[in-house]
C-alpha positions as protocol buffer text, in pm:
chain_id: "A"
residue {
  index: 1
  type: UNK
  ca { x: 1982 y: 1894 z: -2439 }
}
residue {
  index: 2
  type: UNK
  ca { x: 1685 y: 2114 z: -2328 }
}
residue {
  index: 3
  type: UNK
  ca { x: 1425 y: 1961 z: -2098 }
}
residue {
  index: 4
  type: UNK
  ca { x: 1094 y: 1872 z: -2259 }
}
residue {
  index: 5
  type: UNK
  ca { x: 816 y: 2080 z: -2098 }
}
residue {
  index: 6
  type: UNK
  ca { x: 572 y: 1785 z: -2090 }
}
residue {
  index: 7
  type: UNK
  ca { x: 817 y: 1573 z: -1888 }
}
residue {
  index: 8
  type: UNK
  ca { x: 840 y: 1666 z: -1521 }
}
residue {
  index: 9
  type: UNK
  ca { x: 1178 y: 1652 z: -1353 }
}
residue {
  index: 10
  type: UNK
  ca { x: 1221 y: 1361 z: -1114 }
}
residue {
  index: 11
  type: UNK
  ca { x: 1457 y: 1354 z: -821 }
}
residue {
  index: 12
  type: UNK
  ca { x: 1579 y: 1053 z: -631 }
}
residue {
  index: 13
  type: UNK
  ca { x: 1600 y: 1049 z: -255 }
}
residue {
  index: 14
  type: UNK
  ca { x: 1391 y: 947 z: 44 }
}
residue {
  index: 15
  type: UNK
  ca { x: 1022 y: 865 z: -6 }
}
residue {
  index: 16
  type: UNK
  ca { x: 812 y: 1178 z: -43 }
}
residue {
  index: 17
  type: UNK
  ca { x: 532 y: 1282 z: 192 }
}
residue {
  index: 18
  type: UNK
  ca { x: 181 y: 1198 z: 73 }
}
residue {
  index: 19
  type: UNK
  ca { x: 106 y: 1567 z: 29 }
}
residue {
  index: 20
  type: UNK
  ca { x: 403 y: 1598 z: -209 }
}
residue {
  index: 21
  type: UNK
  ca { x: 324 y: 1292 z: -422 }
}
residue {
  index: 22
  type: UNK
  ca { x: 280 y: 1430 z: -772 }
}
residue {
  index: 23
  type: UNK
  ca { x: 200 y: 1294 z: -1118 }
}
residue {
  index: 24
  type: UNK
  ca { x: 38 y: 981 z: -974 }
}
residue {
  index: 25
  type: UNK
  ca { x: -331 y: 1079 z: -943 }
}
residue {
  index: 26
  type: UNK
  ca { x: -454 y: 855 z: -1225 }
}
residue {
  index: 27
  type: UNK
  ca { x: -238 y: 564 z: -1106 }
}
residue {
  index: 28
  type: UNK
  ca { x: -360 y: 602 z: -745 }
}
residue {
  index: 29
  type: UNK
  ca { x: -724 y: 609 z: -857 }
}
residue {
  index: 30
  type: UNK
  ca { x: -673 y: 293 z: -1065 }
}
residue {
  index: 31
  type: UNK
  ca { x: -492 y: 126 z: -775 }
}
residue {
  index: 32
  type: UNK
  ca { x: -774 y: 197 z: -529 }
}
residue {
  index: 33
  type: UNK
  ca { x: -1026 y: 73 z: -784 }
}
residue {
  index: 34
  type: UNK
  ca { x: -831 y: -251 z: -834 }
}
residue {
  index: 35
  type: UNK
  ca { x: -794 y: -305 z: -459 }
}
residue {
  index: 36
  type: UNK
  ca { x: -1172 y: -312 z: -418 }
}
residue {
  index: 37
  type: UNK
  ca { x: -1196 y: -643 z: -603 }
}
residue {
  index: 38
  type: UNK
  ca { x: -854 y: -808 z: -612 }
}
residue {
  index: 39
  type: UNK
  ca { x: -498 y: -826 z: -484 }
}
residue {
  index: 40
  type: UNK
  ca { x: -234 y: -605 z: -638 }
}
residue {
  index: 41
  type: UNK
  ca { x: 140 y: -667 z: -670 }
}
residue {
  index: 42
  type: UNK
  ca { x: 326 y: -340 z: -704 }
}
residue {
  index: 43
  type: UNK
  ca { x: 654 y: -391 z: -889 }
}
residue {
  index: 44
  type: UNK
  ca { x: 884 y: -140 z: -1053 }
}
residue {
  index: 45
  type: UNK
  ca { x: 1255 y: -64 z: -1080 }
}
residue {
  index: 46
  type: UNK
  ca { x: 1436 y: 75 z: -778 }
}
residue {
  index: 47
  type: UNK
  ca { x: 1380 y: 440 z: -687 }
}
residue {
  index: 48
  type: UNK
  ca { x: 1063 y: 489 z: -892 }
}
residue {
  index: 49
  type: UNK
  ca { x: 825 y: 574 z: -607 }
}
residue {
  index: 50
  type: UNK
  ca { x: 681 y: 241 z: -486 }
}
residue {
  index: 51
  type: UNK
  ca { x: 735 y: 328 z: -118 }
}
residue {
  index: 52
  type: UNK
  ca { x: 596 y: 678 z: -169 }
}
residue {
  index: 53
  type: UNK
  ca { x: 282 y: 528 z: -326 }
}
residue {
  index: 54
  type: UNK
  ca { x: 245 y: 278 z: -40 }
}
residue {
  index: 55
  type: UNK
  ca { x: 293 y: 555 z: 217 }
}
residue {
  index: 56
  type: UNK
  ca { x: 21 y: 754 z: 38 }
}
residue {
  index: 57
  type: UNK
  ca { x: -220 y: 458 z: 53 }
}
residue {
  index: 58
  type: UNK
  ca { x: -156 y: 432 z: 426 }
}
residue {
  index: 59
  type: UNK
  ca { x: -189 y: 807 z: 490 }
}
residue {
  index: 60
  type: UNK
  ca { x: -492 y: 871 z: 267 }
}
residue {
  index: 61
  type: UNK
  ca { x: -706 y: 554 z: 273 }
}
residue {
  index: 62
  type: UNK
  ca { x: -1015 y: 543 z: 51 }
}
residue {
  index: 63
  type: UNK
  ca { x: -1326 y: 328 z: 1 }
}
residue {
  index: 64
  type: UNK
  ca { x: -1342 y: 241 z: 372 }
}
residue {
  index: 65
  type: UNK
  ca { x: -1006 y: 63 z: 371 }
}
residue {
  index: 66
  type: UNK
  ca { x: -784 y: 41 z: 676 }
}
residue {
  index: 67
  type: UNK
  ca { x: -427 y: 19 z: 553 }
}
residue {
  index: 68
  type: UNK
  ca { x: -183 y: -193 z: 751 }
}
residue {
  index: 69
  type: UNK
  ca { x: 181 y: -127 z: 662 }
}
residue {
  index: 70
  type: UNK
  ca { x: 445 y: -393 z: 725 }
}
residue {
  index: 71
  type: UNK
  ca { x: 798 y: -368 z: 585 }
}
residue {
  index: 72
  type: UNK
  ca { x: 889 y: -717 z: 465 }
}
residue {
  index: 73
  type: UNK
  ca { x: 1225 y: -647 z: 306 }
}
residue {
  index: 74
  type: UNK
  ca { x: 1436 y: -829 z: 566 }
}
residue {
  index: 75
  type: UNK
  ca { x: 1199 y: -1119 z: 640 }
}
residue {
  index: 76
  type: UNK
  ca { x: 1320 y: -1470 z: 564 }
}
residue {
  index: 77
  type: UNK
  ca { x: 1023 y: -1688 z: 665 }
}
residue {
  index: 78
  type: UNK
  ca { x: 644 y: -1654 z: 626 }
}
residue {
  index: 79
  type: UNK
  ca { x: 598 y: -1674 z: 1004 }
}
residue {
  index: 80
  type: UNK
  ca { x: 809 y: -1361 z: 1035 }
}
residue {
  index: 81
  type: UNK
  ca { x: 536 y: -1183 z: 837 }
}
residue {
  index: 82
  type: UNK
  ca { x: 220 y: -1323 z: 994 }
}
residue {
  index: 83
  type: UNK
  ca { x: 289 y: -1248 z: 1361 }
}
residue {
  index: 84
  type: UNK
  ca { x: 363 y: -874 z: 1326 }
}
residue {
  index: 85
  type: UNK
  ca { x: 94 y: -840 z: 1060 }
}
residue {
  index: 86
  type: UNK
  ca { x: -171 y: -996 z: 1285 }
}
residue {
  index: 87
  type: UNK
  ca { x: -66 y: -771 z: 1573 }
}
residue {
  index: 88
  type: UNK
  ca { x: -99 y: -465 z: 1349 }
}
residue {
  index: 89
  type: UNK
  ca { x: -442 y: -582 z: 1236 }
}
residue {
  index: 90
  type: UNK
  ca { x: -562 y: -631 z: 1593 }
}
residue {
  index: 91
  type: UNK
  ca { x: -446 y: -285 z: 1695 }
}
residue {
  index: 92
  type: UNK
  ca { x: -569 y: -100 z: 1384 }
}
residue {
  index: 93
  type: UNK
  ca { x: -897 y: -266 z: 1284 }
}
residue {
  index: 94
  type: UNK
  ca { x: -1196 y: -235 z: 1518 }
}
residue {
  index: 95
  type: UNK
  ca { x: -1330 y: -570 z: 1640 }
}
residue {
  index: 96
  type: UNK
  ca { x: -1670 y: -478 z: 1494 }
}
residue {
  index: 97
  type: UNK
  ca { x: -1530 y: -443 z: 1141 }
}
residue {
  index: 98
  type: UNK
  ca { x: -1665 y: -669 z: 868 }
}
residue {
  index: 99
  type: UNK
  ca { x: -1300 y: -748 z: 787 }
}
residue {
  index: 100
  type: UNK
  ca { x: -1288 y: -986 z: 1085 }
}
residue {
  index: 101
  type: UNK
  ca { x: -1600 y: -1170 z: 966 }
}
residue {
  index: 102
  type: UNK
  ca { x: -1446 y: -1203 z: 619 }
}
residue {
  index: 103
  type: UNK
  ca { x: -1116 y: -1325 z: 764 }
}
residue {
  index: 104
  type: UNK
  ca { x: -1303 y: -1581 z: 975 }
}
residue {
  index: 105
  type: UNK
  ca { x: -1492 y: -1704 z: 670 }
}
residue {
  index: 106
  type: UNK
  ca { x: -1166 y: -1747 z: 477 }
}
residue {
  index: 107
  type: UNK
  ca { x: -1002 y: -1946 z: 755 }
}
residue {
  index: 108
  type: UNK
  ca { x: -1300 y: -2181 z: 786 }
}
residue {
  index: 109
  type: UNK
  ca { x: -1325 y: -2254 z: 414 }
}
residue {
  index: 110
  type: UNK
  ca { x: -961 y: -2348 z: 357 }
}
């Protein structure tokens, strides 16, 4: 069966570098737009590029975001997430950032 010219060929393997991420420009733009106002849960079947997209968000942040990457695949308890995540935040987000004021406001109102 001949390949359809409008369908790009996809290969499975390791996540691709951000510079090699192709055919996702519209999706990435919509994702950044959504992240400005809400949380996003990225779900898809195995080997469809979720990690490559997340790596791209980390490598090419937009809209003033600082992206903190934490692999959670092997975690079994919420505490296993919060400690390394808070350490990454402290080391990657300047103490003068408005993110800390927002985080403080959230913790006081709950």
